[in-house]
C-alpha positions in Angstrom: 17.6 -58.2 84.8 19.7 -58.9 81.7 22.6 -56.7 81.1 21.2 -56.1 77.6 18.6 -53.8 79.1 19.8 -50.4 80.1 19.8 -50.3 83.9 19.2 -46.5 83.8 15.6 -47.0 82.6 14.8 -50.7 82.7 12.8 -50.9 85.9 9.4 -51.2 84.4 10.5 -53.8 81.7 9.8 -57.5 82.1 12.2 -58.8 79.5 15.6 -57.6 78.1 15.8 -55.5 75.0 16.2 -57.5 71.8 19.9 -57.6 70.8 19.2 -56.2 67.4 16.9 -53.5 68.8 19.6 -52.5 71.2 22.0 -51.9 68.4 19.3 -50.4 66.1 18.3 -47.8 68.7 21.7 -47.0 70.0 23.5 -43.8 69.0 26.7 -44.1 71.0 28.8 -45.0 67.9 28.3 -41.5 66.5 27.2 -39.3 69.4 30.3 -40.1 71.5 31.9 -37.2 69.7 29.9 -34.9 72.0 31.6 -36.2 75.2 33.2 -32.8 76.0 30.0 -31.0 75.7 28.1 -33.7 77.7 30.7 -33.4 80.5 30.7 -29.6 80.3 26.9 -29.6 80.7 27.0 -32.1 83.6 29.6 -30.0 85.5 27.4 -26.9 85.2 24.4 -28.9 86.2 26.2 -30.2 89.3 27.2 -26.7 90.3 23.7 -25.4 89.9 22.2 -28.3 91.9 24.7 -27.5 94.7 23.6 -23.8 94.7 19.9 -25.0 94.7 20.7 -27.2 97.8 20.1 -30.5 96.0 23.7 -31.6 96.2 26.3 -31.0 98.9 29.6 -29.4 98.1 31.3 -32.7 98.7 29.0 -34.5 96.2 29.5 -31.7 93.7 33.3 -32.0 94.0 33.2 -35.8 93.7 31.1 -35.5 90.5 33.3 -32.9 88.9 36.5 -34.9 89.8 34.9 -38.1 88.4 33.8 -36.4 85.2 37.3 -34.9 84.8 38.9 -38.4 85.1 36.4 -39.8 82.6 37.2 -37.0 80.1 40.9 -37.8 80.4 40.2 -41.5 79.9 38.2 -40.8 76.7 40.9 -38.5 75.3 43.5 -41.2 76.1 41.5 -43.8 74.3 41.0 -45.8 77.5 37.2 -45.5 77.8 35.1 -48.4 76.9 31.9 -47.4 75.1 28.9 -49.7 75.5 26.1 -50.1 72.9 23.9 -51.5 75.7 24.1 -48.1 77.4 22.7 -46.6 74.1 24.3 -43.1 74.0 27.1 -40.8 75.2 25.1 -39.6 78.1 24.3 -42.9 79.7 27.8 -44.2 79.1 29.3 -41.3 80.9 26.8 -41.4 83.7 27.3 -45.2 84.2 31.0 -44.7 84.3 30.7 -41.9 86.8 28.5 -44.0 89.1 31.0 -46.9 88.9 33.8 -44.5 89.7 32.3 -42.5 92.7 29.3 -44.6 93.8 25.8 -43.6 94.5 26.6 -39.9 94.3 26.9 -40.4 90.5 23.3 -41.4 90.4 22.3 -38.0 91.8 23.7 -36.0 88.9 20.6 -36.7 86.8 18.3 -35.0 89.3 16.2 -32.3 87.7 17.1 -33.2 84.1 16.2 -35.7 81.4 18.1 -37.1 78.4 15.7 -35.0 76.3 17.0 -31.6 77.6 20.5 -33.1 78.1 21.0 -34.1 74.5 19.4 -30.9 73.2 21.9 -28.9 75.3 24.8 -31.0 74.2 24.0 -30.6 70.5 23.7 -26.9 70.9 27.0 -26.7 72.7 28.6 -28.9 70.1 27.2 -26.9 67.1 28.2 -23.6 68.8 31.8 -24.8 69.2 31.9 -26.0 65.6 30.5 -22.7 64.3 33.2 -20.9 66.1 35.8 -23.1 64.4 34.2 -22.6 61.0 34.1 -18.8 61.5 37.9 -19.0 62.1 38.5 -21.0 59.0 36.3 -18.6 57.0 38.4 -15.7 58.2 41.5 -17.6 57.3 40.3 -18.2 53.8 39.2 -14.6 53.4 42.6 -13.3 54.6 44.2 -15.4 51.9 41.9 -14.0 49.3 42.7 -10.4 50.4 46.4 -11.0 50.3 46.1 -12.6 46.8 43.8 -9.8 45.6 46.3 -7.2 46.6 49.0 -9.0 44.9 46.9 -9.3 41.7 45.4 -5.8 41.7 47.0 -4.9 38.4 46.6 -8.3 36.7 44.2 -8.0 33.8 41.9 -10.9 32.8 38.6 -11.2 30.8 35.4 -10.8 32.8 32.7 -13.1 31.7 28.9 -13.2 31.4 27.4 -16.4 30.0 31.0 -17.6 30.1 31.6 -15.3 27.1 34.1 -12.5 27.2 32.4 -9.4 28.4 34.7 -6.7 29.7 38.3 -6.7 31.1 38.6 -6.9 34.8 41.5 -7.3 37.2 42.1 -10.7 38.8 42.2 -9.0 42.1 38.7 -7.7 41.6 37.5 -11.2 40.7 39.0 -12.6 43.9 37.3 -9.9 45.9 33.9 -11.1 44.5 34.7 -14.4 46.2 35.6 -12.5 49.4 32.1 -10.8 49.4 30.3 -14.2 48.9 32.2 -15.6 51.9 31.6 -12.5 54.0 27.8 -13.1 53.7 28.4 -16.7 54.6 30.3 -15.6 57.7 27.4 -13.3 58.7 24.9 -16.1 58.2 26.9 -18.4 60.6 27.1 -15.6 63.1 23.4 -15.1 62.9 22.8 -18.9 63.2 24.9 -19.0 66.3 22.6 -16.6 68.0 19.7 -19.0 67.7 21.9 -22.0 68.6 23.0 -20.3 71.8 19.8 -20.8 73.7 19.8 -23.3 76.6 17.3 -26.2 76.8 18.6 -27.5 80.1 15.9 -27.2 82.7 13.2 -28.3 80.4 13.7 -31.9 81.6 11.6 -34.4 79.7 9.1 -31.9 78.4 7.3 -30.0 81.2 10.2 -28.7 83.4 11.0 -30.0 86.8 9.8 -29.8 90.4 13.3 -29.2 91.8 14.3 -25.7 92.6 16.7 -25.3 89.7 18.4 -22.0 88.8 18.4 -22.0 85.0 20.0 -18.5 84.8 23.0 -19.8 86.7 23.4 -22.8 84.5 23.0 -20.6 81.5 25.8 -18.3 82.6 28.1 -21.3 83.5 27.6 -22.7 80.0 27.9 -19.4 78.2 24.4 -19.4 76.7 22.7 -16.2 75.9 19.4 -17.2 77.6 17.4 -20.2 78.7 14.8 -21.5 76.4 11.4 -19.9 77.2 9.2 -23.0 76.6 10.0 -26.5 77.8 8.1 -28.3 75.1 9.9 -26.4 72.4 13.2 -26.6 74.0 13.5 -30.4 73.9 11.7 -31.1 70.6 12.9 -28.7 67.9 16.0 -29.1 65.8 15.5 -26.0 63.6 18.9 -24.7 64.7 20.5 -27.8 63.1 18.4 -27.2 60.0 19.5 -23.5 59.9 23.2 -24.6 60.3 22.8 -26.9 57.3 21.1 -24.1 55.4 24.0 -21.7 56.0 26.4 -24.6 55.2 24.6 -25.3 51.9 24.9 -21.6 50.9 28.6 -21.6 51.8 29.2 -24.8 49.8 27.2 -23.3 46.9 29.6 -20.4 46.8 32.6 -22.7 47.1 31.3 -24.7 44.1 31.3 -21.5 42.1 34.9 -20.8 43.1 35.7 -24.5 42.5 34.3 -24.4 39.0 36.3 -21.4 38.0 39.5 -22.9 39.4 38.8 -26.1 37.4 38.3 -24.1 34.3 41.2 -21.8 34.9 43.7 -24.7 35.4 42.6 -26.3 32.1 44.8 -26.1 29.0 42.0 -24.2 27.3 42.2 -21.4 29.8 45.6 -21.8 31.5 44.9 -18.8 33.7 46.4 -20.2 36.9 48.6 -22.8 38.3 47.7 -24.9 41.3 50.8 -26.2 43.3 51.3 -29.9 42.9 50.5 -30.6 46.5 46.8 -29.8 45.8 46.6 -32.0 42.7 46.8 -35.6 41.6 47.9 -37.4 38.5 46.4 -40.0 36.2 47.1 -43.8 36.4 47.3 -44.0 32.6 48.0 -40.5 31.2 51.3 -39.3 32.5 50.8 -35.7 31.4 47.7 -35.2 33.6 47.6 -32.8 36.6 44.1 -33.0 38.0 42.6 -30.2 40.2 41.2 -32.7 42.7 40.7 -30.3 45.6 38.3 -27.9 43.8 36.6 -30.9 42.1 36.0 -32.6 45.4 34.7 -29.5 47.1 32.4 -29.0 44.1 31.1 -32.6 44.6 30.8 -32.5 48.4 28.2 -29.7 48.1 25.7 -32.5 47.3 26.3 -34.1 50.7 25.5 -31.0 52.6 22.5 -30.2 50.4 21.3 -33.8 51.1 21.7 -33.3 54.8 19.7 -30.1 54.8 16.8 -32.0 53.1 17.2 -34.9 55.5 16.8 -32.7 58.5 13.9 -30.8 57.0 12.2 -34.2 56.4 13.1 -35.4 59.8 11.3 -32.6 61.5 8.3 -32.6 59.2 5.0 -33.3 61.0 6.6 -34.2 64.3 4.1 -33.7 67.2 5.3 -32.1 70.4 7.4 -32.8 72.3 10.4 -35.1 71.9 10.3 -38.1 69.5 12.9 -40.8 68.9 13.0 -39.6 65.3 15.3 -36.8 66.5 18.1 -39.3 67.2 18.5 -39.2 63.4 19.5 -35.5 63.5 23.1 -36.2 64.5 24.6 -38.1 61.6 23.6 -35.7 58.9 24.5 -32.7 61.1 27.9 -34.2 62.1 28.7 -35.0 58.5 27.7 -31.6 57.3 30.0 -30.0 59.9 32.9 -32.3 59.0 32.4 -31.6 55.3 32.3 -27.9 55.7 35.4 -27.9 57.9 37.3 -30.1 55.4 36.3 -27.9 52.4 37.3 -24.7 54.2 40.6 -26.1 55.4 41.5 -27.2 51.9 40.6 -23.9 50.4 42.2 -21.8 53.1 45.5 -23.8 52.5 45.2 -23.7 48.8 44.0 -20.2 47.8 47.1 -18.3 49.0 49.3 -20.6 46.9 47.5 -19.9 43.6 49.8 -18.6 40.9 48.4 -16.5 38.1 49.6 -16.7 34.6 49.4 -13.0 33.8 50.4 -13.2 30.1 47.8 -15.8 29.4 45.1 -13.8 31.2 46.0 -10.7 29.3 46.1 -12.4 26.0 42.6 -13.8 26.7 41.3 -10.4 27.6 42.5 -9.1 24.2 40.2 -11.6 22.5 36.4 -11.3 22.3 36.1 -7.5 21.9 36.2 -6.9 25.6 36.6 -3.1 25.2 33.4 -2.7 23.1 31.5 -1.1 25.9 34.4 1.3 26.4 34.0 2.4 22.7 30.3 2.9 23.2 30.9 5.0 26.3 33.5 7.0 24.4 31.0 7.9 21.7 28.4 8.8 24.3 30.8 11.2 25.9 31.3 12.7 22.5 27.6 13.5 22.4 26.2 10.5 20.5 23.0 8.9 22.0 23.7 5.5 23.5 21.5 3.5 21.2 23.3 5.0 18.2 26.6 4.3 19.8 25.6 0.7 20.4 24.8 0.3 16.7 28.2 1.8 15.7 30.1 -0.5 18.0 28.1 -3.5 16.8 29.1 -2.7 13.2 32.7 -2.3 14.3 32.7 -5.7 16.0 31.2 -7.3 13.0 34.0 -5.8 10.9 36.5 -7.1 13.5 35.1 -10.6 13.3 35.3 -10.4 9.5 38.9 -9.2 9.5 40.1 -11.1 12.7 41.0 -7.8 14.4 40.2 -6.7 17.9 39.0 -3.1 18.3 42.3 -2.0 19.6 44.1 -3.5 16.6 42.1 -1.5 14.1 43.5 1.7 12.5 41.8 5.1 13.1 40.6 5.0 9.5 39.0 1.6 9.9 37.1 2.8 13.0 36.1 6.1 11.4 34.3 4.3 8.6 31.6 3.6 11.2 31.5 7.1 12.7 33.5 10.2 12.1 33.0 11.1 15.7 35.9 8.7 16.5 39.2 10.5 16.9 42.8 9.6 17.8 42.1 9.7 21.5 39.9 6.6 21.1 42.9 4.5 21.7 43.2 5.7 25.2 40.0 3.8 26.1 40.6 0.8 23.8 43.6 -0.4 25.8 43.0 -3.0 28.6 44.7 -0.8 31.1 42.6 2.2 30.2 39.4 0.1 30.4 40.0 -1.2 33.9 41.4 2.1 35.1 38.2 3.9 34.0 36.1 1.9 36.5 37.5 4.0 39.3 34.7 4.0 41.8 33.7 1.9 44.9 33.0 -1.6 43.7 34.8 -1.0 40.4 37.7 -3.0 38.9 40.3 -0.2 38.8 43.5 -1.3 40.5 43.3 1.6 42.9 39.8 0.5 43.9 40.9 -3.1 44.3 43.7 -2.0 46.7 41.2 0.2 48.6 38.7 -2.7 48.8 41.4 -4.9 50.2 42.1 -2.4 53.0 38.4 -2.2 53.8 38.2 -5.9 53.8 41.0 -6.2 56.3 39.3 -3.7 58.4 36.1 -5.8 58.4 38.1 -8.9 59.4 39.8 -6.9 62.2 36.5 -5.9 63.6 35.7 -9.6 64.2 38.5 -10.1 66.7 
């Protein structure tokens, strides 16, 4: 038979596979990245087959030694991948048989490529989630350190991108921390559903061999074997869920990115990004472009697209396995790579942010950011809130007319709108007084920011 037909399954075929079809249906060019997981699964399977009496101890040892040598060859760049062998699984099995002889052909007893690939993908995604969780923690640690450093730095808080009330920069950074904390929890939750073992489902109906799935499960660190063989080999909802969690993470990172891009602009000038995270212009020598946050903002579209691709891929598939599912890997792998790259860039960059405190403070002084404080002051003096709201509105209108912020007006100017206002009003019209007054859990007061940082560090410590 032609060497263009896979010898692992070509027994019933009367002609070789078309050369284009062989390339078109092969996945080895992208699924070879799962070689560690494939070998890991095969080692566990060999050990289980030995316990079940299907393999001898000598055969088991030969298989494990051969797989170890193959892994070393792959990592040294000495392994020759063959498109004719279609995928990572057949390439490794063929190499094993060539290395140790007929014993290598016994490894596939009691399993199919269907449950093998489903297991490999889950092992791979599990490993990548663990790495992503580590990078998320690294980014969050950097945010906490920076928030503590900037606990007293005053900046304008915005709604509708209009100046609303003064906040501390540390408080703003802690909002990012909370977003990422929910993302972390989503990946942890996703990992629970990833960590279910398909191996033992075989092609779709299970196997007649006396396999011990619980043993294989323990050897591979899965929480439990899949309960239904049809479902185990055919669903990729865990990959969809990963991309969903990844999309939410990238959505949050785009919000962070957008603010970083705004803040580095000449119009805001709130922060400085170190040069190593920026690029210049080929024509405008003055330019310093915030390429890292801009790229992270743009890369969200890739991950969103992969989520939609996987949803569409699984749509309407009948049970059990279908070749469609070969298309799960490229979007999943690219989503993983994109998330890892974005997290690494931010975890490296965020601790290096430099705030421009004077510019932030000056911006907070514009836009009547203490207007709510004046209203609260009047309410504490006994005025109904709606009346206080009207008084402050008139004060702001006067300020716009005279180009004066509330804190810059004289007592006489303020009293023309209400004689309830007294000298002590200036205690609440300062930026420091405004932020310090929000002295409760979740508030922007510097003391609360520092307390939140400590709580955040406690939450990170609980993960380890």
